[in-house]
VOPA-442021 format. One record per atom (N, C-alpha, C): residue number from 0; residue in three letters; atom name; x, y, z. Coordinates in pm, whole numbers, always signed. Layout:
residues N
+-----+--------+-------+--------+--------+--------+
! num ! residu ! atome !     xx !     yy !     zz !
+-----+--------+-------+--------+--------+--------+
! NUM !    Ala !    CA !      X !      Y !      Z !
...
+-----+--------+-------+--------+--------+--------+
This chain:
residues 73
+-----+--------+-------+--------+--------+--------+
! num ! residu ! atome !     xx !     yy !     zz !
+-----+--------+-------+--------+--------+--------+
!   0 !    Met !     N !  +1947 !  +1761 !   +186 !
!   0 !    Met !    CA !  +1804 !  +1778 !   +173 !
!   0 !    Met !     C !  +1743 !  +1797 !   +311 !
!   1 !    Asn !     N !  +1676 !  +1909 !   +326 !
!   1 !    Asn !    CA !  +1618 !  +1939 !   +456 !
!   1 !    Asn !     C !  +1468 !  +1961 !   +452 !
!   2 !    Thr !     N !  +1413 !  +1989 !   +336 !
!   2 !    Thr !    CA !  +1270 !  +2019 !   +331 !
!   2 !    Thr !     C !  +1197 !  +1914 !   +249 !
!   3 !    Leu !     N !  +1068 !  +1907 !   +271 !
!   3 !    Leu !    CA !   +986 !  +1814 !   +195 !
!   3 !    Leu !     C !   +993 !  +1846 !    +46 !
!   4 !    Ala !     N !   +996 !  +1973 !    +11 !
!   4 !    Ala !    CA !  +1004 !  +2013 !   -131 !
!   4 !    Ala !     C !  +1132 !  +1960 !   -195 !
!   5 !    Glu !     N !  +1243 !  +1964 !   -122 !
!   5 !    Glu !    CA !  +1370 !  +1912 !   -175 !
!   5 !    Glu !     C !  +1363 !  +1761 !   -192 !
!   6 !    Ile !     N !  +1302 !  +1694 !    -97 !
!   6 !    Ile !    CA !  +1288 !  +1548 !   -105 !
!   6 !    Ile !     C !  +1198 !  +1510 !   -222 !
!   7 !    Glu !     N !  +1087 !  +1582 !   -237 !
!   7 !    Glu !    CA !   +996 !  +1555 !   -349 !
!   7 !    Glu !     C !  +1065 !  +1577 !   -483 !
!   8 !    Ala !     N !  +1143 !  +1684 !   -495 !
!   8 !    Ala !    CA !  +1215 !  +1711 !   -620 !
!   8 !    Ala !     C !  +1316 !  +1601 !   -649 !
!   9 !    Ala !     N !  +1385 !  +1555 !   -546 !
!   9 !    Ala !    CA !  +1481 !  +1446 !   -565 !
!   9 !    Ala !     C !  +1411 !  +1318 !   -607 !
!  10 !    Ala !     N !  +1297 !  +1289 !   -546 !
!  10 !    Ala !    CA !  +1221 !  +1168 !   -580 !
!  10 !    Ala !     C !  +1172 !  +1175 !   -724 !
!  11 !    Glu !     N !  +1129 !  +1292 !   -769 !
!  11 !    Glu !    CA !  +1082 !  +1308 !   -907 !
!  11 !    Glu !     C !  +1192 !  +1284 !  -1008 !
!  12 !    Ser !     N !  +1315 !  +1312 !   -970 !
!  12 !    Ser !    CA !  +1427 !  +1297 !  -1065 !
!  12 !    Ser !     C !  +1476 !  +1153 !  -1076 !
!  13 !    Leu !     N !  +1426 !  +1063 !   -991 !
!  13 !    Leu !    CA !  +1470 !   +923 !   -995 !
!  13 !    Leu !     C !  +1415 !   +852 !  -1118 !
!  14 !    Pro !     N !  +1490 !   +751 !  -1168 !
!  14 !    Pro !    CA !  +1436 !   +667 !  -1275 !
!  14 !    Pro !     C !  +1323 !   +580 !  -1218 !
!  15 !    Pro !     N !  +1235 !   +529 !  -1304 !
!  15 !    Pro !    CA !  +1117 !   +453 !  -1258 !
!  15 !    Pro !     C !  +1150 !   +338 !  -1162 !
!  16 !    Glu !     N !  +1258 !   +265 !  -1187 !
!  16 !    Glu !    CA !  +1292 !   +150 !  -1099 !
!  16 !    Glu !     C !  +1321 !   +198 !   -958 !
!  17 !    Gln !     N !  +1393 !   +310 !   -947 !
!  17 !    Gln !    CA !  +1427 !   +361 !   -815 !
!  17 !    Gln !     C !  +1306 !   +424 !   -747 !
!  18 !    Lys !     N !  +1213 !   +479 !   -824 !
!  18 !    Lys !    CA !  +1089 !   +529 !   -764 !
!  18 !    Lys !     C !  +1011 !   +414 !   -703 !
!  19 !    Glu !     N !  +1005 !   +300 !   -772 !
!  19 !    Glu !    CA !   +936 !   +182 !   -718 !
!  19 !    Glu !     C !  +1004 !   +135 !   -590 !
!  20 !    Glu !     N !  +1137 !   +134 !   -590 !
!  20 !    Glu !    CA !  +1212 !    +93 !   -471 !
!  20 !    Glu !     C !  +1183 !   +188 !   -354 !
!  21 !    Leu !     N !  +1179 !   +317 !   -383 !
!  21 !    Leu !    CA !  +1147 !   +416 !   -280 !
!  21 !    Leu !     C !  +1006 !   +396 !   -226 !
!  22 !    Leu !     N !   +913 !   +369 !   -316 !
!  22 !    Leu !    CA !   +775 !   +345 !   -274 !
!  22 !    Leu !     C !   +766 !   +223 !   -182 !
!  23 !    Arg !     N !   +835 !   +115 !   -218 !
!  23 !    Arg !    CA !   +834 !     -4 !   -132 !
!  23 !    Arg !     C !   +895 !    +27 !     +5 !
!  24 !    Phe !     N !  +1004 !   +104 !     +4 !
!  24 !    Phe !    CA !  +1070 !   +142 !   +129 !
!  24 !    Phe !     C !   +974 !   +220 !   +219 !
!  25 !    Leu !     N !   +908 !   +321 !   +163 !
!  25 !    Leu !    CA !   +816 !   +404 !   +242 !
!  25 !    Leu !     C !   +694 !   +325 !   +288 !
!  26 !    Thr !     N !   +642 !   +242 !   +200 !
!  26 !    Thr !    CA !   +524 !   +163 !   +234 !
!  26 !    Thr !     C !   +554 !    +67 !   +349 !
!  27 !    Ala !     N !   +675 !    +14 !   +352 !
!  27 !    Ala !    CA !   +713 !    -79 !   +458 !
!  27 !    Ala !     C !   +717 !    -10 !   +594 !
!  28 !    Arg !     N !   +739 !   +121 !   +594 !
!  28 !    Arg !    CA !   +752 !   +193 !   +720 !
!  28 !    Arg !     C !   +627 !   +269 !   +761 !
!  29 !    Ile !     N !   +543 !   +301 !   +663 !
!  29 !    Ile !    CA !   +422 !   +378 !   +692 !
!  29 !    Ile !     C !   +302 !   +293 !   +654 !
!  30 !    His !     N !   +230 !   +246 !   +752 !
!  30 !    His !    CA !   +113 !   +163 !   +725 !
!  30 !    His !     C !     +9 !   +186 !   +834 !
!  31 !    Val !     N !   -110 !   +141 !   +810 !
!  31 !    Val !    CA !   -217 !   +155 !   +908 !
!  31 !    Val !     C !   -178 !    +80 !  +1034 !
!  32 !    Ala !     N !   -195 !   +143 !  +1147 !
!  32 !    Ala !    CA !   -157 !    +82 !  +1274 !
!  32 !    Ala !     C !   -222 !    -54 !  +1291 !
!  33 !    Gly !     N !   -141 !   -153 !  +1328 !
!  33 !    Gly !    CA !   -193 !   -286 !  +1353 !
!  33 !    Gly !     C !   -204 !   -373 !  +1231 !
!  34 !    Glu !     N !   -172 !   -320 !  +1113 !
!  34 !    Glu !    CA !   -178 !   -401 !   +992 !
!  34 !    Glu !     C !    -38 !   -421 !   +937 !
!  35 !    Glu !     N !    -19 !   -532 !   +872 !
!  35 !    Glu !    CA !   +109 !   -559 !   +811 !
!  35 !    Glu !     C !   +124 !   -478 !   +684 !
!  36 !    Pro !     N !   +248 !   -431 !   +655 !
!  36 !    Pro !    CA !   +269 !   -362 !   +528 !
!  36 !    Pro !     C !   +243 !   -458 !   +412 !
!  37 !    Tyr !     N !   +205 !   -407 !   +301 !
!  37 !    Tyr !    CA !   +180 !   -485 !   +179 !
!  37 !    Tyr !     C !    +60 !   -576 !   +192 !
!  38 !    Lys !     N !    -23 !   -557 !   +291 !
!  38 !    Lys !    CA !   -138 !   -644 !   +308 !
!  38 !    Lys !     C !   -262 !   -578 !   +249 !
!  39 !    Ala !     N !   -333 !   -651 !   +167 !
!  39 !    Ala !    CA !   -459 !   -600 !   +112 !
!  39 !    Ala !     C !   -560 !   -591 !   +225 !
!  40 !    Arg !     N !   -655 !   -498 !   +210 !
!  40 !    Arg !    CA !   -757 !   -484 !   +314 !
!  40 !    Arg !     C !   -888 !   -441 !   +252 !
!  41 !    Leu !     N !   -994 !   -471 !   +321 !
!  41 !    Leu !    CA !  -1127 !   -427 !   +280 !
!  41 !    Leu !     C !  -1159 !   -297 !   +352 !
!  42 !    Val !     N !  -1213 !   -201 !   +278 !
!  42 !    Val !    CA !  -1251 !    -73 !   +338 !
!  42 !    Val !     C !  -1393 !    -38 !   +294 !
!  43 !    Arg !     N !  -1462 !    +34 !   +379 !
!  43 !    Arg !    CA !  -1599 !    +76 !   +347 !
!  43 !    Arg !     C !  -1594 !   +223 !   +307 !
!  44 !    Arg !     N !  -1650 !   +253 !   +190 !
!  44 !    Arg !    CA !  -1664 !   +391 !   +143 !
!  44 !    Arg !     C !  -1808 !   +411 !   +101 !
!  45 !    Asp !     N !  -1874 !   +501 !   +168 !
!  45 !    Asp !    CA !  -2017 !   +524 !   +145 !
!  45 !    Asp !     C !  -2090 !   +392 !   +165 !
!  46 !    Asn !     N !  -2157 !   +341 !    +63 !
!  46 !    Asn !    CA !  -2228 !   +213 !    +74 !
!  46 !    Asn !     C !  -2154 !   +100 !     +6 !
!  47 !    Asp !     N !  -2027 !   +123 !    -28 !
!  47 !    Asp !    CA !  -1949 !    +22 !    -99 !
!  47 !    Asp !     C !  -1841 !    -37 !    -10 !
!  48 !    Val !     N !  -1807 !   -162 !    -35 !
!  48 !    Val !    CA !  -1692 !   -226 !    +27 !
!  48 !    Val !     C !  -1590 !   -246 !    -83 !
!  49 !    Leu !     N !  -1470 !   -189 !    -63 !
!  49 !    Leu !    CA !  -1366 !   -194 !   -164 !
!  49 !    Leu !     C !  -1247 !   -273 !   -115 !
!  50 !    Leu !     N !  -1179 !   -336 !   -207 !
!  50 !    Leu !    CA !  -1056 !   -409 !   -177 !
!  50 !    Leu !     C !   -940 !   -320 !   -218 !
!  51 !    Glu !     N !   -856 !   -284 !   -122 !
!  51 !    Glu !    CA !   -736 !   -206 !   -150 !
!  51 !    Glu !     C !   -616 !   -298 !   -139 !
!  52 !    Ala !     N !   -541 !   -309 !   -247 !
!  52 !    Ala !    CA !   -422 !   -394 !   -248 !
!  52 !    Ala !     C !   -303 !   -309 !   -289 !
!  53 !    Pro !     N !   -214 !   -277 !   -195 !
!  53 !    Pro !    CA !    -98 !   -195 !   -227 !
!  53 !    Pro !     C !     +2 !   -272 !   -310 !
!  54 !    Pro !     N !    +96 !   -202 !   -375 !
!  54 !    Pro !    CA !   +201 !   -273 !   -449 !
!  54 !    Pro !     C !   +273 !   -369 !   -355 !
!  55 !    Gly !     N !   +296 !   -489 !   -400 !
!  55 !    Gly !    CA !   +365 !   -589 !   -319 !
!  55 !    Gly !     C !   +272 !   -676 !   -237 !
!  56 !    Ala !     N !   +143 !   -650 !   -241 !
!  56 !    Ala !    CA !    +48 !   -733 !   -167 !
!  56 !    Ala !     C !    +40 !   -871 !   -231 !
!  57 !    Pro !     N !     +7 !   -974 !   -153 !
!  57 !    Pro !    CA !     -9 !  -1108 !   -211 !
!  57 !    Pro !     C !   -116 !  -1106 !   -321 !
!  58 !    Pro !     N !   -109 !  -1199 !   -415 !
!  58 !    Pro !    CA !   -208 !  -1202 !   -522 !
!  58 !    Pro !     C !   -349 !  -1223 !   -466 !
!  59 !    Met !     N !   -445 !  -1163 !   -532 !
!  59 !    Met !    CA !   -583 !  -1173 !   -486 !
!  59 !    Met !     C !   -649 !  -1296 !   -548 !
!  60 !    Thr !     N !   -609 !  -1410 !   -497 !
!  60 !    Thr !    CA !   -668 !  -1537 !   -540 !
!  60 !    Thr !     C !   -805 !  -1552 !   -474 !
!  61 !    Thr !     N !   -883 !  -1643 !   -524 !
!  61 !    Thr !    CA !  -1015 !  -1669 !   -466 !
!  61 !    Thr !     C !  -1002 !  -1702 !   -318 !
!  62 !    Glu !     N !   -902 !  -1782 !   -282 !
!  62 !    Glu !    CA !   -883 !  -1822 !   -143 !
!  62 !    Glu !     C !   -850 !  -1701 !    -55 !
!  63 !    Asn !     N !   -761 !  -1612 !   -103 !
!  63 !    Asn !    CA !   -725 !  -1495 !    -25 !
!  63 !    Asn !     C !   -844 !  -1402 !     -4 !
!  64 !    Val !     N !   -924 !  -1382 !   -108 !
!  64 !    Val !    CA !  -1041 !  -1295 !    -96 !
!  64 !    Val !     C !  -1143 !  -1357 !     +0 !
!  65 !    Lys !     N !  -1166 !  -1487 !    -10 !
!  65 !    Lys !    CA !  -1258 !  -1554 !    +83 !
!  65 !    Lys !     C !  -1212 !  -1537 !   +227 !
!  66 !    Arg !     N !  -1083 !  -1553 !   +250 !
!  66 !    Arg !    CA !  -1027 !  -1540 !   +385 !
!  66 !    Arg !     C !  -1051 !  -1398 !   +437 !
!  67 !    Met !     N !  -1029 !  -1298 !   +353 !
!  67 !    Met !    CA !  -1052 !  -1160 !   +394 !
!  67 !    Met !     C !  -1198 !  -1135 !   +428 !
!  68 !    Leu !     N !  -1287 !  -1191 !   +346 !
!  68 !    Leu !    CA !  -1430 !  -1171 !   +370 !
!  68 !    Leu !     C !  -1476 !  -1239 !   +499 !
!  69 !    Glu !     N !  -1414 !  -1352 !   +534 !
!  69 !    Glu !    CA !  -1449 !  -1419 !   +660 !
!  69 !    Glu !     C !  -1414 !  -1332 !   +780 !
!  70 !    Asp !     N !  -1306 !  -1253 !   +768 !
!  70 !    Asp !    CA !  -1262 !  -1167 !   +878 !
!  70 !    Asp !     C !  -1331 !  -1032 !   +878 !
!  71 !    Trp !     N !  -1409 !  -1003 !   +774 !
!  71 !    Trp !    CA !  -1475 !   -872 !   +763 !
!  71 !    Trp !     C !  -1583 !   -860 !   +869 !
!  72 !    Pro !     N !  -1586 !   -745 !   +937 !
!  72 !    Pro !    CA !  -1684 !   -728 !  +1045 !
!  72 !    Pro !     C !  -1827 !   -731 !  +1000 !
+-----+--------+-------+--------+--------+--------+
């Protein structure tokens, strides 16, 4: 496999469990600079503040959300 199209075709042919494993693998390596992989984060879009929680992020308990809001600028 040498091209992105070949990689995408191979990924599409995987069973669901292996697609999830591939997603976790890629997410662990590609993340916003300075942030831990699998970490939920608050983002601002237009006039809204949204919570983005990628697969594998810790559960969004009341305590975790409060902690995130305390760190929000």
